[in-house]
N, C-alpha and C positions, 0 to 999 in steps of 0.2 A: 484709267481703269479698264475701259472697254478694250483698248489696244492690248492691255496686259492679258486679259482673258482670251482675246483672239490669238495672241502669240502662244499662250499656253495650250490652247486647243490645237493649234497647228502643230506644235511640238508633239503633243500627245497623239495626234492622228498620224504623224509621220513615223512613229515607232513601229518596228516590226511586231506582228501580233504575238509571236512566241516570246519576244523580249518583254512585252507588256504583261503577259500572264505570269512569266517568271518573276517579274518585279513585284506584282501584286501578291502572289502567293509566297514569294520569298520573304517579303517584308512581314507578312502575317506570321510565318513560321519563326522569323527572328524575334518578333514580339512574344510569341508563345515561349520560346526558349528562355528569353530573359525573365518572363514571369515564372517559369518553372524552376529555374535556378534560384531566383529570389525566394520562392516558396520553400525550397529545400534549405536554404542558407539562413533565412531570417524568420525568427519566431513571430515578429510583428507582421510581416507580409503573409506568413502562413495563416495567421488568425484573421487576416483581412478578408472582406467579401470579394468574391471573384465575379460578381455581376458586371463590372466594367469590361471584363474580357468577353463576356457574353454579348454585350452591346457592340464591342469591336468586331466580334464574329459576324453579327448581323450586318454591320456596316460593310465589311469586306465581302459578304455575300452579295450585297447590292452592287458593289464595285465590280465584282466578278461578272454579274449579269450584264452590266453595262459594257464591259470590255468584250465579252463574247458576242454581244449584239452587233459589234462593229464588223465582225467577220462571219458569223454563223447565223443559222435560222433561229427562230424563237424557241422551237422545241429543243434544239441542241444547246442553246444558251441556258434554258431552264434546267436541263439535265446536268450540265456542268455546274450550275449554281447549287443545285440540290446536293450533288456529290461533295462540293466544297463545304456546304452547310453541315452535312452529316459528319464529315471529318472534324470540322470546327467544334461541333458539340461534343464529340468524343474527347477532344483535347480539353475542352472546358470541364467535362466530367472528371478528367484526370486531375486537374487543379483542385476541383471541389473535393475529390476523394482525400487528398492530402490535408485539406482544410478540416474536413469532418473528423478525420483520424486524430488530428492534433487537438481539436475542440473536445472530442470524446475523452481523450487522455487527461486533458486539463480539468474537465468537469469531474472525472473520476477521482483525481487527486484532491480537488477542492471538496468533494463530498466526503471523502475519507477523512480529511482534516476536520470537517465540521461535525461529522457523526462520531468521531473517536472520543470516547468519554474522557474527561479530564482526570488526571491522577490526583486523588484526594491528598491534600496536604494536612497532616495532623499538626496542630499548633505545638510549638516547642515546649511550652509550659505543660500541656497535657501529656506529651511524651515523657517529659521528665517526671511527672507525677506517677504515670503508669510504671516507669522503671523503678521508682522508689517503692511503689506498692508491691512489686514483684521481687524486690531485692532480698527480702527475708520472709520466711514462713513463720507464723506465730509460734513461739517456743512452747507455750502451754499446750497447744494442740498437738505438736510433735511429741511432747513429753508423754501425753496420755497414750498416743499410738505406740510409742516405743516401749512403754511399760507393758502394754498388752502383748506386743510382739515378743518381747523377751520372755514373758511368762509362758507364752505358747511354745516358744523355742525350747525352754527347759522341759516342758511337758513332753514334747516330741522326742527329746533326747532320751527319755526313759523308755521309749518304745523299742521294739526289736526292728531296727532300721536296716535297710540295705547299706552296704559299705559306701556306695556313691552318694546316697541320700544323707548319710551321717556326715560325710565330708562337706557336702553342700550346706547342711544345716549348721555345722560348726563355723564355716566361713561366714554364713549369714549372721550368726550370733555375734561374731567379732565385729562385723560391719555395723550392726545395730548398736553395739556397745560404744563404738567410736562416735557414731552420730548422736547417741544419747549424751555423751560427755560434751560434745560441741554445743548442744542446745539449739540456738537459732540456726536455721539452714538457709543457704542461698538456693535459687531455683534449680541449679544442677544437682546439689545434694538432695533436694526434695525429690527429684526424679529418681535418684539412686534409692532413696528410701521407699518410693512407690514400687520400684522393681523388686526390692527385697520383700515387700509385703505380698506382691503377687506370687513370688516363688514360695513364700511361706504358706499362702492359701492353697497352693497346689499340693504341698506336702501334707497339710491338714486334711485335705479331701482324700489324699491317697491312703493315709493311716487312720482316717475316721476320728479325727480329734476335734 
């Protein structure tokens, strides 16, 4: 084991300084590129913590300091290490930015799904009961309203009406007669009856009946 480390140190010491620095920084950049591509391509990696890359940056900063100490003064070695450390933290921040962006979008989607009110589901039996209740309007009530409306229509026809009002009133009277014969009305026919009542009320107000 001792011989192994001696041999490794000798090989390390024999490397040209520029080659050594290129190897250290190049391997670090290669790891960053792998992590960056994985962050862009994989949702699982994008959501993962990037603290291991921060630890790797600190470890490479220590290796950079040791490498520069082989050829440079302490001040130069520290300056180079600080420069590397700053660049490393910028790269770490870039990875974290993608992670935070993804986490924020995921949290927003989750919150929207949680806060969105559920669509109320009306029981089928209750819906059927409501439809049956609205299917017809009571014939007795319609009969009373129609009798009164026909009486008012006849009274209005005795007035000195404008030509357009008389035509409208005659048309209204015919509609009321048809509805009166029918008896029970469905919701659509009940709406037609209400519209005719409204028109009749306007004519009553106009001619003071």
